[in-house]
C-alpha positions as CSV (number, residue, x, y, z in Angstrom):
1,X,-87.0,-31.4,60.8
2,X,-90.1,-29.8,59.8
3,X,-91.6,-33.0,58.5
4,X,-90.5,-34.5,62.2
5,X,-92.0,-31.6,63.6
6,X,-95.1,-32.2,61.7
7,X,-95.1,-35.9,62.8
8,X,-94.9,-35.6,65.8
9,X,-97.7,-32.9,66.3
10,X,-99.8,-35.2,64.3
11,X,-98.7,-38.0,66.8
12,X,-100.1,-36.2,70.0
13,X,-103.3,-35.3,67.6
14,X,-103.9,-38.5,67.4
15,X,-103.2,-39.6,71.2
16,X,-105.7,-36.9,71.2
17,X,-108.4,-38.8,69.9
18,X,-107.9,-42.1,70.7
19,X,-107.4,-41.4,74.0
20,X,-110.9,-39.0,74.3
21,X,-112.3,-42.1,72.8
22,X,-110.9,-44.8,75.4
23,X,-111.7,-41.8,78.5
24,X,-108.9,-41.9,79.5
25,X,-107.7,-40.0,82.4
26,X,-107.4,-36.4,82.3
27,X,-103.4,-36.0,82.4
28,X,-102.7,-38.0,79.6
29,X,-105.1,-35.6,77.6
30,X,-104.0,-32.6,79.1
31,X,-100.1,-34.2,78.3
32,X,-101.6,-34.5,74.2
33,X,-102.8,-31.5,73.9
34,X,-99.5,-29.8,75.9
35,X,-97.5,-31.9,73.5
36,X,-99.3,-30.4,70.7
37,X,-99.1,-27.6,71.3
38,X,-95.5,-27.0,72.1
39,X,-94.3,-28.4,69.2
40,X,-96.5,-24.6,67.3
41,X,-93.8,-22.7,68.1
42,X,-91.3,-25.1,67.5
43,X,-92.6,-25.3,63.8
44,X,-92.7,-21.3,63.6
45,X,-88.9,-21.8,64.4
46,X,-88.2,-24.0,61.8
47,X,-90.2,-22.7,59.4
48,X,-88.4,-19.0,59.7
49,X,-85.0,-21.1,60.1
50,X,-85.5,-22.1,56.6
51,X,-86.9,-19.1,54.8
52,X,-83.9,-17.3,56.4
53,X,-81.5,-20.6,55.3
54,X,-82.4,-19.9,51.8
55,X,-82.6,-16.2,51.1
56,X,-78.7,-16.6,52.5
57,X,-78.0,-19.4,50.1
58,X,-79.5,-17.8,47.2
59,X,-77.2,-14.7,48.0
60,X,-74.0,-16.8,47.8
61,X,-74.7,-19.2,45.4
62,X,-76.7,-16.9,42.2
63,X,-77.4,-20.3,41.0
64,X,-80.0,-20.8,43.8
65,X,-83.4,-19.3,43.0
66,X,-85.9,-18.3,45.9
67,X,-89.2,-18.5,44.9
68,X,-91.9,-16.5,47.7
69,X,-94.3,-19.0,49.3
70,X,-96.1,-16.4,51.2
């Protein structure tokens, strides 16, 4: 799910830049900013969920290893 969140955030960022370049209405710019900012907590939540899932899998399947990425 992380790639989908990143793609969505990137789409909002690109749309915001394009709207800035074409001098679009301010409401559209605020919508792009809101979409980008709402994506950040969602991305953090998904990253934490994936990390916990890897740890649980490592505990139940000894052949699965976990590397700490920081």
